[in-house]
Every structure is written in C-alpha cells, then in structure tokens.
C-alpha positions as CSV (number, residue, x, y, z in Angstrom):
1,M,37.6,-26.8,-63.6
2,A,36.3,-30.1,-62.8
3,L,38.8,-32.7,-62.3
4,R,38.0,-36.6,-61.9
5,D,39.7,-38.8,-59.7
6,A,41.8,-40.1,-62.4
7,D,43.2,-36.9,-63.1
8,L,44.1,-36.3,-59.5
9,I,46.1,-39.8,-59.2
10,R,48.0,-38.8,-62.5
11,I,48.7,-35.1,-60.8
12,F,49.8,-37.2,-58.0
13,E,52.2,-39.4,-59.5
14,A,53.7,-36.6,-61.8
15,G,54.6,-34.7,-58.7
16,E,55.0,-37.0,-55.8
17,T,58.7,-37.6,-56.3
18,G,59.5,-34.0,-57.2
19,G,60.0,-30.9,-55.2
20,A,57.6,-27.8,-55.3
21,A,58.5,-27.2,-58.8
22,A,57.4,-30.4,-60.1
23,K,54.2,-30.6,-58.1
24,A,53.2,-27.1,-59.2
25,D,53.7,-27.9,-62.8
26,A,51.9,-31.0,-62.5
27,L,48.7,-29.0,-61.0
28,L,49.4,-26.3,-63.6
29,A,49.1,-28.8,-66.7
30,A,45.9,-30.4,-65.1
31,L,44.1,-27.0,-64.5
32,C,45.4,-25.1,-67.7
33,P,45.7,-28.1,-70.1
34,E,45.6,-25.4,-73.0
35,L,49.1,-24.0,-71.8
36,D,52.2,-25.6,-72.9
37,G,55.3,-26.1,-70.6
38,K,56.9,-22.6,-71.5
39,A,53.6,-20.9,-70.8
40,R,53.1,-22.6,-67.6
41,G,56.5,-21.4,-66.5
42,E,55.9,-17.8,-67.4
43,I,52.8,-17.7,-64.9
44,S,53.5,-15.5,-62.0
45,L,53.9,-17.0,-58.6
46,G,51.0,-14.8,-57.4
47,D,48.8,-15.6,-60.3
48,R,49.7,-19.4,-59.8
49,D,48.8,-19.3,-56.1
50,R,45.4,-17.7,-56.7
51,L,44.5,-20.3,-59.2
52,F,45.8,-22.9,-56.7
53,W,43.7,-21.2,-53.9
54,S,40.5,-20.9,-55.8
55,F,40.7,-24.6,-57.0
56,K,41.3,-25.9,-53.3
57,T,38.4,-24.0,-52.0
58,E,36.1,-24.9,-54.5
59,W,36.8,-28.8,-54.5
60,F,38.1,-29.4,-51.5
61,S,37.3,-27.3,-48.8
62,R,34.0,-25.8,-47.3
63,G,34.3,-23.3,-44.4
64,T,36.8,-23.1,-41.9
65,Q,39.8,-25.5,-42.3
66,M,42.8,-26.3,-40.4
67,L,45.7,-25.7,-43.1
68,A,48.9,-26.0,-40.7
69,K,50.0,-26.6,-37.2
70,V,52.2,-23.5,-35.9
71,K,54.5,-23.8,-32.9
72,C,54.1,-20.8,-30.6
73,Q,57.3,-18.8,-30.4
74,S,56.7,-17.8,-26.8
75,C,55.2,-20.9,-25.1
76,E,56.0,-23.7,-27.7
77,E,52.5,-24.6,-27.8
78,W,51.2,-26.1,-31.0
79,N,48.3,-24.1,-32.7
80,S,46.4,-24.4,-35.9
81,L,46.3,-22.1,-38.9
82,D,42.6,-21.6,-39.6
83,L,41.2,-19.5,-42.2
84,G,37.4,-18.5,-42.9
85,A,35.5,-19.5,-45.9
86,D,35.9,-15.7,-47.0
87,F,39.6,-15.9,-47.2
88,V,40.9,-14.8,-50.5
89,L,44.6,-13.9,-51.5
90,P,45.3,-10.3,-52.3
91,A,45.0,-9.3,-55.9
92,K,47.7,-8.2,-58.0
93,T,48.1,-4.4,-58.5
94,S,50.7,-4.3,-61.3
95,D,52.6,-6.7,-63.7
96,E,55.6,-4.3,-63.8
97,V,57.9,-3.8,-61.1
98,K,60.4,-0.6,-60.9
99,V,63.0,-0.2,-58.5
100,T,64.7,3.2,-58.1
101,F,68.0,2.7,-56.5
102,A,71.2,5.0,-56.3
103,G,69.6,7.2,-58.9
104,E,68.9,4.7,-61.2
105,D,65.7,2.8,-62.4
106,W,65.6,-0.8,-62.6
107,N,62.8,-2.8,-64.4
108,L,61.9,-6.4,-63.0
109,R,59.6,-9.0,-63.7
110,L,57.5,-10.9,-61.4
111,P,58.9,-14.1,-60.0
112,A,57.4,-17.0,-62.2
113,Q,57.0,-20.7,-62.0
114,A,59.9,-21.5,-64.0
115,D,62.3,-19.6,-61.7
116,L,61.3,-22.4,-59.0
117,S,63.4,-24.9,-60.7
118,Q,66.6,-22.7,-60.3
119,V,66.0,-22.3,-56.5
120,T,69.3,-23.4,-54.6
121,P,70.2,-23.7,-50.9
122,D,71.2,-20.0,-51.3
123,G,67.5,-18.9,-52.1
124,F,65.6,-17.7,-54.8
125,P,67.4,-17.0,-58.1
126,Y,66.5,-12.9,-58.0
127,Y,69.0,-12.6,-60.8
128,R,66.5,-14.1,-63.1
129,L,64.1,-10.9,-62.9
130,N,66.8,-8.7,-64.4
131,P,70.2,-10.2,-64.6
132,Q,71.8,-6.6,-65.1
133,A,70.4,-5.7,-61.6
134,P,72.9,-5.1,-58.6
135,W,71.5,-8.1,-56.7
136,D,74.8,-8.4,-54.7
137,D,73.9,-5.1,-52.8
138,P,71.6,-6.1,-49.6
139,E,70.0,-2.5,-49.9
140,F,68.9,-3.1,-53.5
141,R,67.7,-6.8,-52.7
142,D,65.6,-5.3,-49.8
143,A,64.3,-2.4,-52.2
144,A,63.4,-4.9,-54.7
145,E,61.6,-7.5,-52.5
146,A,59.4,-4.5,-51.3
147,A,58.6,-3.3,-54.8
148,I,57.6,-6.9,-55.9
149,E,55.4,-7.2,-52.9
150,A,53.7,-4.1,-53.6
151,A,53.0,-5.3,-57.1
152,D,51.6,-8.6,-56.2
153,P,51.1,-9.0,-52.2
154,A,49.9,-12.6,-52.8
155,I,53.5,-13.8,-53.7
156,D,54.6,-13.4,-49.9
157,V,51.6,-13.8,-47.5
158,V,52.4,-14.2,-44.0
159,I,49.5,-14.9,-41.3
160,D,49.9,-14.3,-37.6
161,V,48.6,-17.1,-35.6
162,Q,47.7,-16.2,-32.1
163,C,48.3,-18.5,-29.3
164,P,45.3,-19.1,-27.1
165,E,47.5,-20.2,-24.1
166,C,49.6,-17.3,-23.9
167,G,48.3,-14.7,-26.3
168,A,51.5,-14.4,-28.3
169,T,51.4,-14.4,-32.2
170,T,53.7,-16.3,-34.5
171,P,54.0,-15.7,-38.1
172,C,53.1,-18.6,-40.6
173,A,53.8,-18.2,-44.4
174,F,50.7,-18.8,-46.4
175,D,51.6,-21.8,-48.9
176,A,48.8,-22.4,-51.4
177,L,50.8,-25.1,-53.2
178,S,51.5,-27.2,-50.0
179,F,48.0,-26.8,-48.9
180,L,46.5,-27.7,-52.0
181,W,49.1,-30.5,-52.6
182,S,48.0,-32.0,-49.3
183,D,44.4,-32.5,-50.5
184,V,45.4,-33.9,-53.8
185,E,47.7,-36.4,-52.1
186,A,45.0,-37.5,-49.5
187,R,42.4,-37.8,-52.2
188,A,44.7,-40.0,-54.5
189,L,45.9,-42.3,-51.7
190,R,42.1,-42.8,-50.9
191,V,41.2,-43.6,-54.5
192,F,44.1,-46.1,-54.7
193,S,42.9,-47.8,-51.5
194,D,39.4,-47.8,-53.0
195,I,40.6,-49.5,-56.0
196,A,42.6,-52.1,-54.1
197,T,39.6,-53.0,-52.1
198,L,37.3,-53.4,-54.9
199,A,39.6,-55.3,-57.0
200,R,40.2,-57.7,-54.2
201,A,36.3,-57.9,-53.4
202,F,34.9,-58.2,-57.2
203,G,38.1,-58.4,-59.3
204,W,37.4,-55.0,-60.9
205,S,40.1,-53.4,-62.9
206,E,41.4,-49.7,-62.0
207,S,39.3,-48.2,-64.9
208,E,36.2,-50.1,-63.9
209,T,36.6,-48.8,-60.4
210,L,37.4,-45.1,-61.8
211,G,34.4,-45.3,-64.2
212,L,32.1,-45.1,-60.9
213,T,30.8,-42.1,-59.4
214,A,32.7,-41.2,-56.1
215,R,29.3,-41.9,-54.2
216,R,28.6,-45.2,-55.8
217,R,32.5,-46.3,-55.3
218,A,31.9,-45.4,-51.4
219,R,29.0,-47.5,-51.3
220,Y,30.5,-50.6,-52.5
221,V,33.6,-49.9,-50.4
222,E,31.5,-49.5,-47.3
223,M,29.6,-53.0,-48.1
224,V,32.8,-54.9,-48.4
225,S,34.8,-53.2,-45.5
C-alpha cells in the first residue's frame, strides 16, 4: 500500500506520545483502513509484524540495513544487527494453539494487537488467551509459550549477532514495530523540516508543500539551503 508524506505525518502524530500499542494501532489504521478499531485489535502479533516488515522493506529499505546496535555480552563492543534483502519473517503454521498439560487439553488463541494495551510491569497478560487456563503454574506457562511459538514463530524472533572482535554471539530480539516506527519518525521529521524551510523561503503553506512530489520538494529545499 502506498502512503503519502501527509499520511506518514498523521501516523507519527497519532503514535508519537503513546507506547507500543498506540504506535502499532496508528500504523495499522493507515495500512488497513478497511478495519475498525476492534478488528485491528484482533490481528495476531505475528500477522501484524509480517505486515509491518513487508511495508518497511517495500517503502523504506533496499538491501542490507543496520537495524539496531547490540552490545556484545562478552567483550562489550557495540555491533550492528544487519539483515539481508531476502530476510522474511517465518510463516504462521496454525491459528489454533493447543496445550496438553497434566492430562488436560487447553485451547488458546494467538496473542493479538489488543493484548498490548493490557501489558503491565509484570509482563504480558497471558490470561487473556484463555482466562480459565492455569497460568499461575510456571510449567504450564512454559508449555503454552512453546506452543504459541510453534503455531506462529514470528511472534518471538531472536537473532544471534556475532561479534567480529571476539567471535561471541549475543541474542537480539527482532522488533518489527520499532524498526518500522524509526523509519516513519525519521521521514515525518524530515518532512516537517522541509515544510518549515519552504515556508520561510516562499511563504508556502503546509498543504502546498505536501502537494509537491518528494523529488520536487527536495529540489526546492536544496535551492534555498
């Protein structure tokens, strides 16, 4: 889906003061305009992250890109998380999650976007996946987490980053939301800067500047900078 710079500004303003849930919802509202708030909340986290990663690679990234800085657990050197152009998130294998524990079967749903608004300092609200399940039992929780990951491996992707200095590997959680949001934020702030520059130079309004193509706007900015 193509988004204009005006759309990216609206996404940024809708999510900039909120946490992960607000940022993700702002992105989903723009990328899936046919869905209302309830439907957006029902999107599983794996499907959401595949959508975010697909949009990021199509509109912001070409080829390998540094996504995060990772501190080596061994020598404490800072290394970059780089992914090749062909990297894709793993596919979902099932929409259903079943956990057999202590001789009883428990059906769970996959974690979804709406669950993020209920995250507390104590962690993810697993009880929402099945309120009757014995979440207080650590063994059940471990079994449930393994079953959820098997049903959709994209929910919890961890990449080992190898340190070129000492050769040790450090695990880095893959966060499609934060990687995409950093691009949206950078683009929105650059557009705000262009609007201010051209307003000072020519007295153009925000709508007049946003009406220009990105290439034409960049040419005017270059001329007055």
